[in-house]
N, C-alpha and C positions, 0 to 999 in steps of 0.2 A: 766218238765220232771220227776223230782223226786216226785212231787206231784201226778202225774198220777200213777206212779209205786207203790207208797206207798198206795194210796187209793185202787188200784186193788189188791194188796197183802193182804190187810185187808178185802177184799170182799165188800167194800163200793163203788159199781159201780155208784150210784147216784152222789157221790162226784167226782168220776173219770170223769163222763160225763161233769162236769163243766169246764174241761180243754180243751174241744173240741169246735171248731167253727163250729157248725152244727145246722141246723134247726130242727133236730130230737129232740124229747122230750120223757120222760118216759122210758119204757123198750127198745125202739129202740135205744135211745142214750146210755143207759147203756150197751146194747149188743155191740154197736160199740166201746165203751170205752174198753170193755173186749177184743174184737178182736184186737184193737190197742195195748193194753198192751201185748197180747200174741205175736203179730208180733214183737214188740220191744224186748221182752224178748228172743225170739227165734233167731231172725235174725240180729238185730242191732249190729254192732261191738262195743266192749267194749272200748269206747273212751269218757267216760263221762267227763274226766278231760279236754278235748278240747272244751267243750261247754262253751260259754261265760256266766259269771254270772253278767255282767253289765246290768243295767236297759235298756240301749239303744240297747243291743245286740252286736254281733260281727260286723254286717253291712258289709258282704263281697261284696255285690253288691250295689254300690251307687245309681243305678237306682231303686232299690227296698229296700229302707231303712227300710220298715216295715216288712221285711221277714228275717228269719234267718234259716240256715241249721243246723239240729241236726245230721244227718248222712244219709247214703245210705244203703238200704236193697236190696240184690240181689233177684230177682224174675224171674219167667219164661218169663214174658213180658218185661224184662229189669230191669234197676235200678230204684228203688222207693226211691225218696227223701223224707225223713221225715223232714218236715218243720214246723216251727211255725211262726205265723203272729201276728202283733200288731193290736188288735181290740179295737175300742172305745166303752166302755160300759156306756156312758153317765156320770152320777154322779160318778160312780165308777172309771172313768178315763180309760186310755188305759191299757190293759193287754195282755200278750202273751198267745195265744191259738194255738193248733194244727190246721194247715191250712186246708181249705175245699178241696183243691186240693189233699192233702195227704190222707185225710179221704175217698175221693172217690175211691181210689185204695186199701184201707185196706181190704174190703171183699174178693176180688180176691186173695190177698196175704195170707189171713187167710185160704183159701181153700187149699192152697198148703202145709200147715203144717200138714203132715201125721205122722211124727215121734212123739213119745210120749216124753214128758218132763221127765227129770231125776226124778222129784218128784213123777211122776206117776209110776215109776219103783221101788221105795223104799217103805218100810213099812210106814204106816200112822204115827206111833208115832215118826219116825225120821224126818218127814216133819212138823207135827203139833206141836211138842214140840219145844219151842223156849226158848233161853237164850239170854237176851239182844236183843230181836227182831230178832235174827238170828236162823234159824232152826238148830236143834242139829246135823243133818248130816253134815252141813258145819263145825261145831266145830270139829267133828270127823275127817273130811278130813284134817283140819288144824293141829290138835295135834296128830293124829294117822297116817293119810295117808302120810303126808310129811316125818316124821321120817322113816316110812316104806320104802318110795321111796329111801331115803338116805341110809338105810341099804341094800337095793337091789343093789345100786351102789357099796357098799362095797363088797358084795358078787361077783359082776361082776369083781371088781378089784382083788379079791383073785384068781378067776378062770383065768383071763388073766395073773396074775403074775405067777401062777403055770405053765401055758403053756409056757410063755416066759422064765421062769427059766429053765424048762426042755430042751427047745430048745437051750438055751445058754450053759448049761452044756454039752449037747451032741456035740455042734459045737466046743467048746473049750476043751473038754475032761477033765474038772475039776469038780469033784463031790462036791467040797466045795463051789461053787458059790451060793450066796443067790438069792432068788426070787426078781426080781425088782418090784418097785411100778409103775404100769402102769398109774393108775388113781389117780392123786393127789386130795386132797379135793376140790380145786377150780374147777377142771374138773368134779368131782362128782356133785357139785352144779349146774354146767351148764347142766348136764344130767337131774337133777331133774327139772330144769326150762323147758327144752325141753319136759319132760314127762308131766308137768302141761299144757303146751301149747297144746300138742297133746290131752290130756284128755278133755280139755274144748272145743276143736274143734270137738271131737268125740261124746261127750255126751252133749245134750242140757241142759243148765243151765239158770236160770234167769239172766237178764242183770246185776243186781247188784252183783250177785255171780260171773259172768264172769269178771266184772270189778275188783272185789276184787282179784280174782286169777290171772288176767292179771297183776295187779299192784304188786302182790306178786312175780310173775315170773320175772317181771322187776327188782324188788329189789334184788332178788336172783342173777340175771345176773350181776347187778352192783357190788354186794358184791364179786361175784366170779371173775370178771375181776379185781377189785381192789386187791383182794388177790393174784391172779395170777401175776399181775404186780409187786407186792411187793416181791413175791417169786423170780421172775426173777431178780429183783433188788438186792436181797440178794445173789443169785447165782453169779451174775456179780461181786459183791463186793468180795466174797470169791475167785473167779477166779483171779481178779486183785491183791489181796493181796498175793495169792500164787505165782504169776509171778513176783511180785515186793518186795520180802522179803528183798532184800538188801537195799531198800529205807527206811531210818529211818522215822518213823512217818506216813508212808503210810496208815497203818491200821486206825489211828485216822482220817486222812483226808478223806479216803474212807467211813468210818463209818458216818462221818458228811454228806458227799454227799449223802449217801444212805438214811439217815434220812430226809434230805431236800427233796429228790425225793419222798420218801414215804409220806411226808406231802403234797406235791403237788398232788400226786395221790389221797389221801384221800379227799383233798379239792375239786379237780375236780369232783370226784364221788359224793360228797355231793351237789355241785352246779348243776350237771346234774339231780340228783334226785329231788331236790327242783324245778328246772325249769320244769321238766316233770309234776309235780303235780301243776303247775300254780303259784308257789311262785316267786315273783319278786326278783331276786338276785342282782339287781343293787344297792339297798340300802346296802345289805350285803357287796358287793365289795367296796363301798365307805367307809363304816365303817371300813373294814379291812385295807384300805389304810391309813386312819387317825390313826388307832391303830398301824399299822406298823411303821409309822413315829414317834409316841410317844415312842414305844419300842426301835426304833433305837437311838433316842436321849437319852433315859434313860440308854441304854446299850452301849454307844458310845465306852468306853474304852474296854469293853469285845469284841465287834465286831472288834475293831481295832486289838486286840491281836489275835483273831481267824483268821482274814484275813491275818495278818502277819505270823501266824503259817502255814497256807496253802501255803503262798508264800515261806516260808523257806523250807517246805517239797518238794514243786514242784521244786524249784531251787536246791535242795540237798545242800543248803548252810551249814546246820547243820545235822550231822548224829550221831547216837549212836556210841560211841567209839572214836570219834574225840577228840583231845586235842586242846582246844581253848584258845585264849587270848582275853578277852573282857574287855578292860579298865583295872581296877585293879583286875579283876577276871580271874584266870587261872586254868584250870582243864579239866577233862574228861567228856564228855556228857554221862549221864546215860539214859535220856529219853527226847524225843521231843514230847510234847503234843500240843494240839490245842491252849491252852491259855498261857502256859509257858514251859520253858525248864529247866531241872534240871542238874546241873553240880557238879561233885565231885571234890573238890579242893585237893591240895597236903596235907592239914591239915586234910583230910578225912571228911570235912564238906560238906554239900549239899547246894548249892546256887540255888534258883529258880528265874529265870529272865523272866519277861513278854516278849512274842514274839514281841510285838510292840516296846519295848525298844531295843531288839536285832537287829531288822530290821533297826533301826536308828543309830546303833553303828558301829564303825570300827571293823570288824570281821577278826581275824587272826587265821587261822587253822594251828596249828603247826604240826599236824600229817599228813597233806597233802604234806609235803616236800618229794620230790623224792631224794634229796641229802642234806647233811649237809655241812655247810660252816666252814672250818677249817681256822681260820684267827688270828693266834697269832702275836704279835709284839715282835721280839727278840731284846733286848736292850743290846748291847755290850759295854764294857768299852772303855773309850777314849784312853787307852793305846794300843788298838788293832791296829795292823799294816795293811796296805792295803793288804799285802799278806795273813795275817790271815783272814781278812774279805772276800777276794775272796774264800779262802779255805772253810770257814764256809758256804757261800752261795752255792758253788758248791756241797758240801756234803749234804746240806739240799735238793737241787734239786734232787740229786740222791736218797735220802731217800724217798721223796714223789713220784718220778717217778717210783721207783721199787716196791712200795707197791701195793698189789693186789686190795685193796678197795679204792684207791685214783685215781680220774680221772686225768690221766697224762696230758691231753690236757688243763686242767684248772690250772696247777701248775705255780705259779709265785713267785719268790723270788728276791726282789730288796732292795738295800740300798736306803732309801727314804729321810733321813734327819739327820742333826746333832741335837740331842736332847739336853735338858738342861744338862743332866748328862750322856748321852749315845749316842752311834751310833745306829740308829734305822734301823732294817732290817724287811721289811714287808713280811710276808709269807701268800700266798693265794693259796687255793686249795679246791676242793669239794670231800667229802667222800661219796661214793656210798653205802648208807644204808637207810632204812626206820625207823629203831628203834632207839630211843634216847639212850637206854642203850648200844647198840652196838656201836653207835658213840662215847660215852664216853670211851669205851674200846680202840677204835682205836685212839682217841685223846690222851689218856694217853700214848699209845705206841709211837706215833709220838713225843710227847713232851719229853719223856725220850730219844728218839733217838737224838733230837736236843740238849739236854743237853750233851750227850756224844760227839756229834760233836764239840760243843763249847769247851769242856774240852780237847779233843784231839788236837784242833787247838792251844792250849796254851793261850787262852784268857778266859774271864769269863763274867758272866752276870753282868751288871752294877747295882749298888745300887744308890738310890737318894743321891746326894751330892752337895756341894757348894764350890766354891773357892773364898777366900777373899784376896784382895790385900791391904796391909797397907803401907802407905807412911812413909819412914824413914827420914834420914837427907837430907834435900833439897839441901845442898851444894854438896852432893855426887851425886845427880841426879840419884838415883837408887831406885828401889822398891824391896821388898822381898815378894814373894808369901807365904801365909800361908793357908794351906788346912784345911778345917773343915770336918772331917770325923767322926763326932760324931755318925752318923747313921751307920757306918761301923763296922765290927768286929775289935778288936784290932790287930789281926794278919794281917790285910790289912790296915795299917796306911798310907802307901804311896799312893799318887794319881797317 
């Protein structure tokens, strides 16, 4: 196919005739080769990439293994199949030539071609002057025509934007509204591709030129679709981030997801383009699978931290501003990333913990408490009488029950045990507050109130003490208690 077109383009019709399986010789064969090249250039669809380049051919019909279909040409008498057949040339072996059945219909198809070719409508110097075997008019169409088409779509975008902006300002009654962008760059590229398709169908071009422009239009479409999908992916990310601002780390996770999807879109577009041009992508996919396994093994810890980070963000286990207790680390979360989480400690230092480590640790969120636990143990002296003890417990119950920030249903004050050196009263209550500093203020107020209650009851808070019993004269059979109050103030020497 390419041999015939190349010989005809160079004007070497004798060489072009060698690609025909015809009994004609000399000028007749050359004239038939010219007619065939004209019919192919004018009417054959630009699908050269679908022609098999295997020595045995595509072999679509197993009953005719020595024939192969190149394409179909529309004629007044119906579809004309352009076929090649395998011909035995003796010592030269078997070669592919245009079939006799196809050649028999070429003269009639050639008579139908009344339209002039594009080359005949252009000045001679644009057609005859070639750069790298390509006519100069095709170079001009590539480097001048395509940018001009894109600029025209830009002008169309401005006109549509002005019209839409004027309509919007009139409907909303706001003169400060800006003109919208109707045609985004991907849409403009799609319009350029449609214009190329329309031009090559409107003006007859040689087959190779049509093949080039068809492939160019396809590449533009693929690029435009990839670009458009990536823009939609970016818009979707911004929309989700705007709706989930309260979710710490959502921007990082969504950005990672957007990049992964962008990579998949680019890779799918590349595979489609390579497959369209006849490149076998199976080997590339196999290599990618092996490479992906190698990268996964090499970056095992990194992937573990990233997956753990996505899990922490999705579960909302860690959020910016939370006060956490992670093992021996306690502080406030400043940033939740995909790989690590940064925590500001009470010493004002920053600790960065890998997300994989956090996911496997016991995580205590201190700032998530809805109430604080007020749970002091009141240790009264052993000299406290039952009446004083009941008075103290009743007064503490009233103190807690009447406080506005204490959950009255949770109040519990009980005498629980005889301690080593004290009578132990367990105080249990929940303080309704979310802030630690506020709880400390309320706790201070309650503790001072308990101290006043104990003092008014005529008793006191017990200090750690021990009582020693020393045996005296055994004949008198008596013991004398000696009190060790070394840890007490001198003013309180009696037990």
